[in-house]
C-alpha atoms as an extended CHARMM CRD file, in Angstrom:
* protein
*
       165  EXT
         1         1  MET       CA             -0.0320000000       -0.0440000000        0.0140000000  PROA      1               0.0000000000
         2         2  LYS       CA              1.4340000000        3.3300000000       -1.0290000000  PROA      2               0.0000000000
         3         3  SER       CA              1.9020000000        5.9800000000        1.6380000000  PROA      3               0.0000000000
         4         4  TYR       CA             -0.6250000000        8.3200000000        0.1410000000  PROA      4               0.0000000000
         5         5  VAL       CA             -3.2740000000        5.5580000000        0.3050000000  PROA      5               0.0000000000
         6         6  ILE       CA             -2.3350000000        5.0010000000        3.9320000000  PROA      6               0.0000000000
         7         7  PHE       CA             -3.2150000000        8.6110000000        4.5980000000  PROA      7               0.0000000000
         8         8  GLU       CA             -6.5800000000        8.1520000000        2.9280000000  PROA      8               0.0000000000
         9         9  LYS       CA             -7.4590000000        5.2070000000        5.2430000000  PROA      9               0.0000000000
        10        10  LEU       CA             -5.5430000000        6.0410000000        8.4420000000  PROA      10              0.0000000000
        11        11  ASP       CA             -7.6160000000        6.0590000000       11.6400000000  PROA      11              0.0000000000
        12        12  GLU       CA             -8.0010000000        9.3110000000       13.5470000000  PROA      12              0.0000000000
        13        13  GLU       CA             -6.0280000000        8.2980000000       16.6240000000  PROA      13              0.0000000000
        14        14  THR       CA             -2.9010000000        7.4530000000       14.5010000000  PROA      14              0.0000000000
        15        15  LEU       CA             -3.2770000000       10.5020000000       12.3200000000  PROA      15              0.0000000000
        16        16  ASN       CA             -3.6160000000       12.7730000000       15.3060000000  PROA      16              0.0000000000
        17        17  SER       CA             -0.5870000000       11.1970000000       16.9670000000  PROA      17              0.0000000000
        18        18  PHE       CA              1.4570000000       11.7070000000       13.7800000000  PROA      18              0.0000000000
        19        19  GLN       CA              0.3000000000       15.3100000000       13.2650000000  PROA      19              0.0000000000
        20        20  ASP       CA              0.7750000000       16.2580000000       16.9360000000  PROA      20              0.0000000000
        21        21  TRP       CA              4.3410000000       14.8170000000       16.8740000000  PROA      21              0.0000000000
        22        22  LEU       CA              5.1210000000       16.6100000000       13.5850000000  PROA      22              0.0000000000
        23        23  ARG       CA              3.7080000000       19.9870000000       14.5690000000  PROA      23              0.0000000000
        24        24  ASN       CA              4.8710000000       20.0600000000       18.2680000000  PROA      24              0.0000000000
        25        25  ARG       CA              8.2010000000       18.0760000000       18.2970000000  PROA      25              0.0000000000
        26        26  GLU       CA              9.4970000000       18.4750000000       14.7160000000  PROA      26              0.0000000000
        27        27  ARG       CA              8.6810000000       22.1490000000       13.9550000000  PROA      27              0.0000000000
        28        28  VAL       CA             11.3250000000       22.5130000000       11.2060000000  PROA      28              0.0000000000
        29        29  LEU       CA             10.2340000000       19.3350000000        9.4630000000  PROA      29              0.0000000000
        30        30  TYR       CA              6.5750000000       20.4630000000        9.8230000000  PROA      30              0.0000000000
        31        31  ARG       CA              7.2550000000       23.8780000000        8.2180000000  PROA      31              0.0000000000
        32        32  THR       CA              9.2750000000       22.2400000000        5.4520000000  PROA      32              0.0000000000
        33        33  ALA       CA              6.5930000000       19.6910000000        4.7360000000  PROA      33              0.0000000000
        34        34  MET       CA              3.8420000000       22.2790000000        4.6990000000  PROA      34              0.0000000000
        35        35  ALA       CA              5.9410000000       24.4820000000        2.2460000000  PROA      35              0.0000000000
        36        36  GLU       CA              6.5770000000       21.4670000000       -0.0230000000  PROA      36              0.0000000000
        37        37  LEU       CA              2.9390000000       20.4930000000        0.0160000000  PROA      37              0.0000000000
        38        38  ALA       CA              1.9270000000       24.0220000000       -0.8010000000  PROA      38              0.0000000000
        39        39  ALA       CA              4.3720000000       24.1270000000       -3.6620000000  PROA      39              0.0000000000
        40        40  LEU       CA              2.6910000000       21.0690000000       -5.1650000000  PROA      40              0.0000000000
        41        41  LYS       CA             -0.4490000000       23.1080000000       -5.4130000000  PROA      41              0.0000000000
        42        42  LYS       CA              1.5140000000       26.1970000000       -6.5940000000  PROA      42              0.0000000000
        43        43  LEU       CA              0.5880000000       27.9790000000       -3.3480000000  PROA      43              0.0000000000
        44        44  ARG       CA              2.7870000000       30.2180000000       -1.1830000000  PROA      44              0.0000000000
        45        45  PRO       CA              3.4110000000       28.8070000000        2.2480000000  PROA      45              0.0000000000
        46        46  VAL       CA              1.7480000000       31.8710000000        3.8200000000  PROA      46              0.0000000000
        47        47  TYR       CA             -1.5460000000       30.5960000000        2.4480000000  PROA      47              0.0000000000
        48        48  VAL       CA             -1.3480000000       27.5940000000        4.7140000000  PROA      48              0.0000000000
        49        49  GLN       CA              0.2060000000       29.4630000000        7.6510000000  PROA      49              0.0000000000
        50        50  GLN       CA             -2.8350000000       31.7350000000        7.8010000000  PROA      50              0.0000000000
        51        51  LYS       CA             -5.1840000000       28.8650000000        8.3800000000  PROA      51              0.0000000000
        52        52  THR       CA             -6.2180000000       27.8760000000       11.8950000000  PROA      52              0.0000000000
        53        53  ARG       CA             -4.3890000000       24.8810000000       13.3770000000  PROA      53              0.0000000000
        54        54  GLU       CA             -7.3740000000       22.6450000000       12.6790000000  PROA      54              0.0000000000
        55        55  GLU       CA             -7.6300000000       23.8010000000        9.1250000000  PROA      55              0.0000000000
        56        56  GLN       CA             -3.8480000000       23.2930000000        8.6160000000  PROA      56              0.0000000000
        57        57  MET       CA             -4.0940000000       19.7460000000        9.9590000000  PROA      57              0.0000000000
        58        58  GLU       CA             -7.1280000000       18.9230000000        7.7060000000  PROA      58              0.0000000000
        59        59  TRP       CA             -5.3120000000       20.4960000000        4.6660000000  PROA      59              0.0000000000
        60        60  MET       CA             -2.1980000000       18.4760000000        5.4790000000  PROA      60              0.0000000000
        61        61  ARG       CA             -4.1530000000       15.2010000000        5.6650000000  PROA      61              0.0000000000
        62        62  LYS       CA             -5.7970000000       15.8420000000        2.3300000000  PROA      62              0.0000000000
        63        63  MET       CA             -2.4660000000       16.7580000000        0.7020000000  PROA      63              0.0000000000
        64        64  LEU       CA             -0.6830000000       13.7750000000        2.0840000000  PROA      64              0.0000000000
        65        65  ALA       CA             -3.3850000000       11.5550000000        0.6940000000  PROA      65              0.0000000000
        66        66  TRP       CA             -2.8030000000       13.0010000000       -2.7710000000  PROA      66              0.0000000000
        67        67  LYS       CA             -0.8650000000       10.7540000000       -5.1750000000  PROA      67              0.0000000000
        68        68  SER       CA              1.3870000000       13.6220000000       -6.2390000000  PROA      68              0.0000000000
        69        69  ALA       CA              2.5430000000       14.0020000000       -2.6350000000  PROA      69              0.0000000000
        70        70  GLU       CA              3.6750000000       10.3310000000       -2.3910000000  PROA      70              0.0000000000
        71        71  GLN       CA              7.4010000000       11.1350000000       -1.8090000000  PROA      71              0.0000000000
        72        72  ILE       CA              6.5750000000       13.5930000000        0.9340000000  PROA      72              0.0000000000
        73        73  SER       CA              4.0870000000       11.2420000000        2.5550000000  PROA      73              0.0000000000
        74        74  ASP       CA              6.5660000000        8.4240000000        2.4390000000  PROA      74              0.0000000000
        75        75  HSD       CA              9.3370000000       10.4720000000        3.8370000000  PROA      75              0.0000000000
        76        76  LEU       CA              7.2810000000       11.8460000000        6.7250000000  PROA      76              0.0000000000
        77        77  LEU       CA              5.9360000000        8.4180000000        7.7410000000  PROA      77              0.0000000000
        78        78  GLN       CA              9.3930000000        6.9330000000        7.6810000000  PROA      78              0.0000000000
        79        79  VAL       CA             10.8940000000        9.7530000000        9.7620000000  PROA      79              0.0000000000
        80        80  TRP       CA              8.0220000000        9.5040000000       12.2180000000  PROA      80              0.0000000000
        81        81  LEU       CA              8.4300000000        5.7790000000       12.6890000000  PROA      81              0.0000000000
        82        82  VAL       CA             12.1560000000        5.8860000000       13.0720000000  PROA      82              0.0000000000
        83        83  ARG       CA             12.1660000000        8.9390000000       15.4440000000  PROA      83              0.0000000000
        84        84  GLN       CA              9.0630000000        8.3990000000       17.4530000000  PROA      84              0.0000000000
        85        85  HSD       CA              8.5720000000        4.6250000000       17.4630000000  PROA      85              0.0000000000
        86        86  THR       CA             12.1840000000        3.3240000000       17.5400000000  PROA      86              0.0000000000
        87        87  SER       CA             11.5070000000        0.6460000000       20.1900000000  PROA      87              0.0000000000
        88        88  MET       CA              8.6550000000       -0.8420000000       18.1260000000  PROA      88              0.0000000000
        89        89  LEU       CA             10.8300000000       -1.1150000000       15.0510000000  PROA      89              0.0000000000
        90        90  VAL       CA             13.7020000000       -2.5300000000       16.9450000000  PROA      90              0.0000000000
        91        91  SER       CA             11.5380000000       -5.0870000000       18.7000000000  PROA      91              0.0000000000
        92        92  PHE       CA             10.0230000000       -6.2740000000       15.3780000000  PROA      92              0.0000000000
        93        93  LEU       CA             13.4120000000       -6.4920000000       13.5720000000  PROA      93              0.0000000000
        94        94  ASP       CA             14.9280000000       -8.3860000000       16.5590000000  PROA      94              0.0000000000
        95        95  THR       CA             12.1160000000      -10.8790000000       16.5470000000  PROA      95              0.0000000000
        96        96  LEU       CA             12.5620000000      -11.4640000000       12.7700000000  PROA      96              0.0000000000
        97        97  GLY       CA             16.3190000000      -11.7220000000       13.2720000000  PROA      97              0.0000000000
        98        98  ILE       CA             17.0380000000       -8.8190000000       10.8810000000  PROA      98              0.0000000000
        99        99  LYS       CA             20.2400000000       -6.8940000000       11.6100000000  PROA      99              0.0000000000
       100       100  HSD       CA             19.7620000000       -3.1500000000       12.1340000000  PROA      100             0.0000000000
       101       101  ASN       CA             21.6810000000       -0.1860000000       13.5310000000  PROA      101             0.0000000000
       102       102  GLY       CA             20.0220000000       -0.2810000000       16.9280000000  PROA      102             0.0000000000
       103       103  GLN       CA             17.5930000000        2.5060000000       15.8900000000  PROA      103             0.0000000000
       104       104  GLY       CA             15.4240000000        0.3700000000       13.5300000000  PROA      104             0.0000000000
       105       105  VAL       CA             17.2860000000        1.2770000000       10.3520000000  PROA      105             0.0000000000
       106       106  VAL       CA             18.2930000000       -1.7310000000        8.1640000000  PROA      106             0.0000000000
       107       107  ASP       CA             20.9870000000       -1.8320000000        5.4750000000  PROA      107             0.0000000000
       108       108  VAL       CA             20.2260000000       -5.1600000000        3.9140000000  PROA      108             0.0000000000
       109       109  LEU       CA             16.6940000000       -6.7190000000        3.9530000000  PROA      109             0.0000000000
       110       110  PRO       CA             16.2290000000      -10.4630000000        3.5980000000  PROA      110             0.0000000000
       111       111  ASP       CA             14.7170000000      -11.9600000000        0.4110000000  PROA      111             0.0000000000
       112       112  LYS       CA             12.4160000000      -14.0810000000        2.4760000000  PROA      112             0.0000000000
       113       113  LEU       CA             10.7460000000      -13.7350000000        5.9230000000  PROA      113             0.0000000000
       114       114  ASP       CA             10.5060000000      -16.7070000000        8.2910000000  PROA      114             0.0000000000
       115       115  GLU       CA              6.7210000000      -17.0730000000        8.6980000000  PROA      115             0.0000000000
       116       116  GLU       CA              7.0060000000      -18.3120000000       12.3240000000  PROA      116             0.0000000000
       117       117  LYS       CA              9.1650000000      -15.4000000000       13.3580000000  PROA      117             0.0000000000
       118       118  LEU       CA              6.9230000000      -13.0100000000       11.3510000000  PROA      118             0.0000000000
       119       119  ARG       CA              3.8100000000      -14.2090000000       13.1030000000  PROA      119             0.0000000000
       120       120  ALA       CA              5.5660000000      -13.9410000000       16.5440000000  PROA      120             0.0000000000
       121       121  GLY       CA              6.7970000000      -10.3540000000       15.6740000000  PROA      121             0.0000000000
       122       122  VAL       CA              3.3300000000       -9.1970000000       14.4800000000  PROA      122             0.0000000000
       123       123  ASP       CA              1.7000000000      -10.7650000000       17.5460000000  PROA      123             0.0000000000
       124       124  LYS       CA              4.1320000000       -8.9520000000       19.8300000000  PROA      124             0.0000000000
       125       125  LEU       CA              3.4510000000       -5.5980000000       18.1000000000  PROA      125             0.0000000000
       126       126  PHE       CA             -0.3070000000       -5.9640000000       18.4390000000  PROA      126             0.0000000000
       127       127  GLU       CA              0.0230000000       -6.7980000000       22.0990000000  PROA      127             0.0000000000
       128       128  LYS       CA              2.0370000000       -3.6380000000       22.9090000000  PROA      128             0.0000000000
       129       129  HSD       CA              0.8090000000       -1.0380000000       20.4450000000  PROA      129             0.0000000000
       130       130  PRO       CA             -2.3500000000        0.3700000000       18.9450000000  PROA      130             0.0000000000
       131       131  ALA       CA             -3.6790000000       -1.5040000000       15.9410000000  PROA      131             0.0000000000
       132       132  GLY       CA             -3.6550000000        1.5730000000       13.7110000000  PROA      132             0.0000000000
       133       133  LEU       CA              0.0320000000        2.2360000000       14.3720000000  PROA      133             0.0000000000
       134       134  VAL       CA              0.9690000000       -1.4170000000       13.8700000000  PROA      134             0.0000000000
       135       135  SER       CA             -0.9760000000       -1.6400000000       10.6700000000  PROA      135             0.0000000000
       136       136  LEU       CA              0.7240000000        1.4810000000        9.3920000000  PROA      136             0.0000000000
       137       137  TYR       CA              4.1850000000        0.1900000000       10.2620000000  PROA      137             0.0000000000
       138       138  LEU       CA              3.5430000000       -3.2390000000        8.6710000000  PROA      138             0.0000000000
       139       139  GLN       CA              2.3330000000       -1.5670000000        5.4570000000  PROA      139             0.0000000000
       140       140  MET       CA              5.3630000000        0.6580000000        5.3720000000  PROA      140             0.0000000000
       141       141  PHE       CA              7.6800000000       -2.2520000000        6.1360000000  PROA      141             0.0000000000
       142       142  GLN       CA              6.1530000000       -4.0920000000        3.2130000000  PROA      142             0.0000000000
       143       143  ASN       CA              7.0200000000       -1.1600000000        0.9660000000  PROA      143             0.0000000000
       144       144  GLN       CA             10.7070000000       -1.4280000000        1.7650000000  PROA      144             0.0000000000
       145       145  THR       CA             11.3360000000       -3.7900000000       -1.0990000000  PROA      145             0.0000000000
       146       146  ALA       CA              9.9940000000       -3.4390000000       -4.7110000000  PROA      146             0.0000000000
       147       147  ASP       CA              7.6060000000       -6.3880000000       -4.4360000000  PROA      147             0.0000000000
       148       148  GLY       CA              7.3910000000       -6.7220000000       -0.6380000000  PROA      148             0.0000000000
       149       149  TRP       CA              7.2450000000      -10.2040000000        0.9090000000  PROA      149             0.0000000000
       150       150  PRO       CA              4.4860000000      -12.6740000000        0.1090000000  PROA      150             0.0000000000
       151       151  GLU       CA              4.6030000000      -13.9260000000        3.7370000000  PROA      151             0.0000000000
       152       152  LEU       CA              3.8490000000      -10.4560000000        4.9700000000  PROA      152             0.0000000000
       153       153  GLN       CA              1.2850000000       -9.7180000000        2.2990000000  PROA      153             0.0000000000
       154       154  ARG       CA             -0.6970000000      -12.7970000000        3.2390000000  PROA      154             0.0000000000
       155       155  LEU       CA             -0.7220000000      -11.5980000000        6.8150000000  PROA      155             0.0000000000
       156       156  LEU       CA             -1.7110000000       -8.0840000000        5.8490000000  PROA      156             0.0000000000
       157       157  ASP       CA             -4.6290000000       -9.5430000000        3.7950000000  PROA      157             0.0000000000
       158       158  THR       CA             -5.9070000000      -12.0060000000        6.3640000000  PROA      158             0.0000000000
       159       159  ASP       CA             -5.1440000000      -10.8680000000        9.8810000000  PROA      159             0.0000000000
       160       160  PRO       CA             -8.3300000000       -9.2810000000       11.3410000000  PROA      160             0.0000000000
       161       161  ARG       CA             -6.1740000000       -6.9670000000       13.5500000000  PROA      161             0.0000000000
       162       162  VAL       CA             -4.8430000000       -5.1380000000       10.5460000000  PROA      162             0.0000000000
       163       163  THR       CA             -6.8840000000       -1.9320000000       10.1090000000  PROA      163             0.0000000000
       164       164  LEU       CA             -5.3600000000       -0.7070000000        6.8910000000  PROA      164             0.0000000000
       165       165  ARG       CA             -6.4020000000       -2.6760000000        3.8180000000  PROA      165             0.0000000000
């Protein structure tokens, strides 16, 4: 699932968590993202800055769900997951036995995922984190290779806990 589609389908709790983090903890990234999104519509950033906070958040959601904003959407979700949800990423990668830098960043991804480890990792994620966040992460993880992994895709398609389909 592409990142802009994730924003179309994302639950309110996860979206609000993402937007609150971006606006309140990553101000420079927030301003840059808003300026880049405005540029996609050939708008000046001041147009967005003059909106109320609620209007800015709604405008951002609509823009991030736009196909033309896919690179921006993808980048923002990756940064949010790595900076805000490091322990979740590290736990999942450790359960799968995938080497990483200790912060959830992987240099070499495997060609195949062990289904037993995958199931254990996914179960652990759903036990400790909100379903919307876990679903978003699993979709983004699936996007890390050109074709994803068939083992993970089956899980995304059939596990009733997955909220993003």
